[in-house]
C-alpha positions in Angstrom: -12.4 10.5 31.2 -14.0 13.4 29.2 -10.5 14.4 27.9 -9.8 10.7 27.1 -13.0 10.7 25.1 -11.9 13.8 23.2 -8.5 12.4 22.3 -10.2 9.2 21.2 -12.6 11.1 18.9 -9.7 13.1 17.4 -7.8 9.8 16.8 -10.8 8.4 15.0 -10.9 11.3 12.6 -7.2 11.1 11.9 -7.5 7.3 11.3 -10.3 7.9 8.8 -8.1 10.5 7.0 -5.3 8.0 6.7 -3.1 10.1 9.0 -2.0 7.1 11.1 0.8 8.5 13.2 -1.4 11.4 14.4 -4.2 8.9 15.1 -1.9 6.7 17.1 -0.6 9.6 19.3 -4.2 10.7 20.0 -5.4 7.2 20.9 -2.3 6.7 23.1 -2.9 10.0 24.8 -6.5 8.9 25.5 -5.2 5.6 26.9 -2.8 7.3 29.3 -5.6 9.4 30.8 -7.8 6.3 31.1 -5.0 4.4 32.9 -4.9 7.1 35.5 -8.6 7.7 35.9 -10.0 4.1 35.7 -9.4 0.7 37.4 -6.8 -1.5 35.6 -9.3 -3.8 33.9 -12.0 -1.3 33.0 -13.7 -2.1 29.6 -12.9 1.4 28.4 -9.2 0.5 28.4 -10.0 -2.5 26.2 -11.6 -0.1 23.7 -8.4 2.0 23.6 -6.2 -1.0 22.9 -8.7 -2.0 20.2 -8.5 1.4 18.5 -4.7 1.4 18.7 -4.8 -2.1 17.2 -6.9 -0.8 14.3 -4.3 1.9 13.5 -1.4 -0.6 13.5 -3.5 -2.9 11.3 -4.0 0.0 8.8 -0.3 0.7 8.9 0.5 -3.0 8.1 2.3 -3.4 11.5 0.5 -6.7 12.1 2.4 -8.0 15.1 1.8 -4.7 17.0 -1.9 -4.8 16.0 -2.1 -8.4 17.3 -0.6 -7.5 20.7 -2.9 -4.5 21.1 -6.0 -6.6 20.2 -4.9 -9.4 22.5 -4.4 -6.9 25.4 -7.9 -5.7 24.7 -9.3 -9.2 24.7 -7.6 -10.0 28.1 -9.2 -7.0 29.8 -12.6 -7.9 28.3 -12.4 -11.4 29.5 -12.0 -10.1 33.1 -14.4 -7.2 32.8 -17.3 -8.6 30.9 -19.6 -11.7 31.0 -18.3 -14.6 28.9 -20.7 -14.1 25.9 -20.6 -10.3 25.8 -20.7 -8.9 22.2 -17.5 -6.9 22.9 -15.6 -10.3 23.2 -16.9 -11.2 19.8 -15.5 -7.9 18.5 -12.1 -8.7 19.9 -12.0 -12.2 18.3 -13.1 -10.6 15.1 -10.2 -8.1 15.2 -7.7 -10.8 15.9 -9.1 -12.8 13.0 -8.7 -9.8 10.7 -5.0 -9.5 11.5 -4.3 -13.2 11.0 -6.1 -12.9 7.7 -3.9 -10.1 6.6 -0.8 -12.0 7.8 -1.9 -15.0 5.6 -2.4 -17.2 8.6 -5.8 -18.4 7.4 -6.4 -21.3 9.8 -5.8 -19.0 12.8 -8.0 -16.3 11.2 -10.8 -18.9 10.7 -10.7 -20.0 14.3 -10.9 -16.5 15.6 -13.7 -15.5 13.3 -15.6 -18.6 14.2 -15.1 -18.0 17.9 -16.5 -14.5 17.3 -19.5 -16.0 15.5 -20.3 -18.4 18.3 -20.5 -15.6 20.8 -22.7 -13.5 18.6 -25.1 -16.4 18.1 -25.6 -16.6 21.9 -25.6 -12.8 22.5 -27.7 -11.6 19.6 -31.0 -12.3 17.9 -30.8 -14.7 14.9 -30.9 -12.1 12.1 -28.8 -9.4 13.7 -26.6 -7.5 11.2 -23.5 -8.4 13.3 -24.0 -12.1 12.4 -24.0 -11.1 8.8 -20.6 -9.4 9.4 -19.2 -12.6 10.8 -20.4 -14.7 7.9 -18.8 -12.1 5.6 -15.4 -12.2 7.4 -15.3 -16.0 7.3 -16.2 -15.8 3.6 -13.2 -13.5 3.1 -10.8 -16.0 4.6 -12.2 -18.8 2.3 -11.9 -16.4 -0.6 -8.2 -15.9 0.2 -7.7 -19.6 0.6 -9.1 -20.1 -2.9 -12.2 -22.0 -1.6 -14.5 -19.9 -3.7 -17.7 -22.0 -3.4 -17.5 -21.8 0.4 -16.7 -18.1 0.2 -19.7 -17.5 -2.0 -22.2 -19.4 0.2 -21.0 -17.5 3.3 -21.3 -14.1 1.5 -24.8 -15.1 0.3 -25.7 -16.2 3.9 -24.5 -12.7 5.0 -26.6 -11.0 2.4 -29.7 -13.0 3.4 -29.4 -11.8 7.0 -28.9 -8.2 5.9 -32.0 -8.3 3.6 -34.1 -9.3 6.6 -32.5 -7.0 9.2 -31.9 -3.8 7.2 -33.8 -1.4 4.9 -33.6 -2.4 1.1 -31.0 0.3 0.2 -28.8 0.1 3.2 -25.0 0.5 2.4 -24.2 -2.8 4.1 -26.2 -4.6 1.3 -24.0 -2.9 -1.2 -20.9 -4.3 0.6 -22.3 -7.8 0.3 -23.0 -7.5 -3.4 -19.4 -6.1 -3.7 -17.9 -9.2 -2.0 -20.0 -11.6 -4.1 -18.7 -9.7 -7.2 -15.1 -10.2 -5.9 -15.5 -13.9 -5.8 -17.2 -14.1 -9.2 -14.3 -11.9 -10.6 -11.7 -14.3 -9.2 -13.5 -17.3 -10.6 -13.4 -15.6 -14.0 -17.2 -15.3 -14.1 -17.0 -11.6 -15.2 -20.6 -11.0 -16.3 -21.9 -12.2 -12.8 -19.2 -10.1 -11.2 -20.3 -7.1 -13.2 -24.0 -7.5 -12.3 -23.1 -7.8 -8.6 -20.9 -4.7 -8.7 -23.5 -2.7 -10.5 -26.2 -3.8 -8.0 -23.8 -2.6 -5.3 -23.3 0.8 -7.1 -27.1 1.3 -7.5 -27.6 1.0 -3.7 -24.8 3.3 -2.9 -26.0 5.9 -5.3 -29.3 5.9 -3.3 -27.9 5.5 0.2 -24.8 7.8 0.1 -23.9 11.3 -0.8 -22.6 11.7 -4.4 -18.8 11.9 -3.5 -18.7 9.2 -0.7 -15.6 7.0 -0.8 -17.7 3.9 -1.1 -19.0 5.1 -4.5 -15.3 5.4 -5.6 -14.9 1.7 -4.4 -17.8 0.6 -6.6 -16.4 2.3 -9.7 -13.1 0.8 -8.9 -14.5 -2.7 -8.8 -16.4 -2.2 -12.1 -13.1 -1.0 -13.6 -11.4 -4.1 -12.3 -13.8 -6.4 -14.1 -13.6 -4.5 -17.4 -9.8 -4.7 -17.1 -10.0 -8.4 -16.7 -12.4 -8.7 -19.7 -9.9 -6.7 -21.8 -12.3 -3.8 -22.2 -9.6 -1.3 -21.3 -11.3 2.0 -22.3 -14.3 1.1 -20.1 -11.9 0.1 -17.3 -10.0 3.3 -17.6 -13.2 5.5 -17.4 -14.4 3.6 -14.3 -11.1 3.9 -12.6 -10.8 7.6 -13.4 -14.4 8.2 -12.1 -13.3 6.4 -8.9 -10.2 8.7 -8.7 -12.2 11.9 -9.2 -14.5 11.0 -6.2 -11.5 10.1 -4.0 -9.8 13.5 -4.8 -12.9 15.3 -3.5 -13.6 13.0 -0.6 -10.1 12.3 0.8 -7.0 14.3 1.8 -4.3 14.6 -1.0 -2.0 11.9 0.2 -4.5 9.3 1.4 -3.5 5.7 0.6 -6.7 5.1 -1.3 -5.6 7.7 -3.9 -2.4 5.6 -4.4 -4.6 2.6 -5.0 -6.4 4.4 -7.8 -3.2 5.5 -9.6 -2.0 1.9 -9.2 -5.2 0.6 -10.9 -5.0 3.1 -13.8 -1.3 2.0 -14.2 -2.4 -1.6 -14.5 -4.8 -0.8 -17.4 -2.1 1.2 -19.3 0.3 -1.7 -18.7 -2.2 -4.1 -20.2 -2.7 -1.8 -23.2 1.0 -1.8 -23.7 1.3 2.0 -22.9 4.2 1.4 -20.7 5.4 5.0 -20.1 1.9 6.0 -18.9 1.7 2.9 -16.8 5.1 3.7 -15.2 4.1 7.3 -14.4 0.8 6.1 -12.8 2.7 3.5 -10.7 5.3 6.0 -9.7 2.6 8.6 -8.6 1.1 5.8 -6.5 4.4 5.0 -4.9 5.1 8.7 -4.1 1.8 8.9 -2.1 2.4 5.6 -0.3 5.9 6.8 0.8 4.2 9.9 2.4 1.2 8.1 3.8 2.6 4.8 5.0 5.5 3.4 7.2 8.6 2.6 5.2 8.1 -1.2 5.2 4.3 -1.3 4.6 3.3 -4.2 2.3 1.6 -1.7 0.0 5.0 -0.2 -0.9 6.1 -3.7 -1.9 3.1 -3.8 -4.2 4.2 -0.6 -5.9 7.8 -1.8 -6.5 6.3 -5.1 -7.8 4.1 -3.3 -10.3 7.0 -1.0 -11.5 9.0 -4.2 -11.9 6.3 -5.7 -14.0 6.3 -2.7 -16.4 10.1 -2.9 -16.8 9.8 -6.6 -17.5 7.2 -6.0 -20.2 9.5 -3.3 -21.7 12.4 -5.8 -21.8 14.4 -3.7 -19.2 15.2 -6.8 -17.2 17.9 -5.4 -14.8 15.5 -2.6 -13.8 12.7 -5.1 -13.4 14.9 -7.3 -11.2 15.9 -4.5 -8.9 12.3 -3.4 -8.5 11.1 -7.0 -7.8 14.0 -7.5 -5.3 13.1 -4.2 -3.5 9.5 -5.5 -3.2 10.7 -8.8 -1.8 12.9 -7.1 0.8 10.0 -5.2 2.2 7.7 -8.2 2.2 10.4 -10.2 4.2 10.3 -7.5 6.9 6.5 -6.9 6.8 5.1 -10.4 6.5 5.4 -13.8 8.0 8.0 -16.1 6.3 5.4 -18.2 4.4 3.0 -15.5 3.3 1.5 -16.0 -0.2 2.8 -12.6 -1.2 6.4 -13.7 -0.8 5.6 -16.6 -3.2 4.4 -14.0 -5.7 7.7 -12.1 -5.4 9.8 -15.2 -6.1 7.5 -16.0 -9.0 8.0 -12.6 -10.5 11.8 -12.8 -10.1 11.7 -16.2 -11.8 9.8 -14.7 -14.7 12.6 -12.1 -15.3 15.3 -14.7 -15.2 13.3 -16.9 -17.6 13.0 -13.9 -20.0 16.8 -13.3 -19.7 17.5 -17.0 -20.5 18.9 -17.6 -17.1 17.0 -20.8 -16.7 18.6 -22.3 -13.6 18.0 -19.1 -11.6 14.4 -19.0 -13.0 13.9 -22.5 -11.8 15.1 -22.0 -8.3 13.0 -18.8 -8.0 9.9 -20.7 -9.2 10.6 -23.6 -6.9 11.0 -21.3 -3.9 7.7 -19.8 -4.8 6.0 -23.2 -5.0 7.4 -24.3 -1.6 5.8 -21.3 0.1 2.5 -21.8 -1.7 2.4 -25.4 -0.6 2.7 -24.3 3.0 0.4 -21.2 2.7 -2.4 -22.4 0.5 -4.8 -25.4 0.3 -3.6 -28.2 -2.0 -5.7 -27.3 -5.0 -5.4 -23.5 -5.0 -5.2 -22.1 -8.5 -1.9 -20.3 -7.6 -0.3 -23.7 -7.3 -1.3 -24.5 -10.8 0.4 -21.2 -11.9 3.6 -22.3 -10.3 3.6 -25.8 -11.9 2.9 -24.0 -15.2 5.9 -21.7 -14.9 8.2 -24.5 -13.9 7.0 -26.4 -16.9 7.7 -23.4 -19.1 11.3 -23.3 -17.9 11.9 -27.0 -18.5 10.4 -26.6 -22.0 12.8 -23.7 -22.7 15.7 -25.9 -21.4 14.7 -28.7 -23.8 13.8 -31.0 -20.8 10.5 -32.0 -22.3 9.4 -34.9 -20.1 9.9 -32.7 -17.0 8.0 -29.9 -18.7 5.1 -32.3 -19.5 4.7 -33.6 -16.0 4.7 -30.0 -14.6 2.1 -28.9 -17.2 0.0 -31.9 -16.4 0.1 -31.3 -12.7 -0.9 -27.7 -13.4 -3.9 -28.8 -15.5 -5.1 -31.3 -12.8 -5.3 -28.5 -10.2 -7.0 -26.1 -12.5 -9.7 -28.8 -13.3 -10.4 -29.1 -9.6 -10.1 -25.4 -8.7 -11.8 -23.6 -11.5 -15.2 -23.6 -13.3 -15.2 -25.9 -16.4 -15.1 -23.0 -18.9 -12.6 -20.8 -17.2 -10.1 -19.2 -19.6 -7.1 -20.5 -17.6 -8.0 -24.1 -18.5 -7.3 -23.2 -22.2 -3.9 -21.8 -21.3 
């Protein structure tokens, strides 16, 4: 078992470094030793399956992650009492995978099962309860139910304020999540103040080049980008990148994320060649760091397609968008919202090319998926009706255009705050 512990620890370090294949082989070596040394349903075996699940989750191999987490849960059900906190941890991990797969109702039921156990097993203001409220909030956030997400994130923050010291890094995470929701709702000044509160705590709590500081600068950059304050966005994103370069190995996926974000700002500024080179730098790192069909690679091809589309290089845009879609089809479940985004982008290119029937069928395919994957008044549905209306308008089918635009507006009125900029458009 001591050797198993050593392999486990080595795996943990590789996982933190983003070297997932090395992490996997260390964790599996640890598991092999445990299988020989321990009885078949020993709780240490469950821990190993959990760690292996974590790596597969990071690699975007969600079905493998799920089967590892479920194996871990099976053992814990046999080895532990029914309300042991480790069972809560298993349900939490399963919820996380379902959330990443876009299976939000399954994610919700797993996270809620986890919370139920924690309520029995732990004192009322234990930080682990805060983590549960946070995770449930994340699912609602992904579902576009922003007010529910916000109230859960705030519930999580309340518990942390009671149970933790005033500048604990976990408080910073809560302010970050609250900032994310405000950002999505278009309430940028509230988002900014949440992110800045998060950054203040991290500056006190963490060493100067900790990756979480990079995350804070990244979030602040994102808000400035959405506000159209591109020079501020750029300086925040570059500050984030500087920290990551010090804190992380040279081909860590988080570096790829930074180059990607810098590319987005240049794209918005109309500096397309700079955007392209940032996006391609990001893609290079992802190709080294991640498995060939990881969803993050699809994101890179998507962004490169977006720049080509903005440059009017429609055939290049189309081939990048289609490459992105191919990866998503392999990596994600058939009705994942990210597939809808791909069909939407392909529709945009066809629309720009004047190939309206192709544009329409892509937009309608996108809408079909969104109807399955998302709640009925999610803002992304409004985007689809808007795009379909635009094509009908271009085709001169004005009554169809009108009814699509009106459907879009109805959803926006329900889904968004009354002064959100999307209502104007």
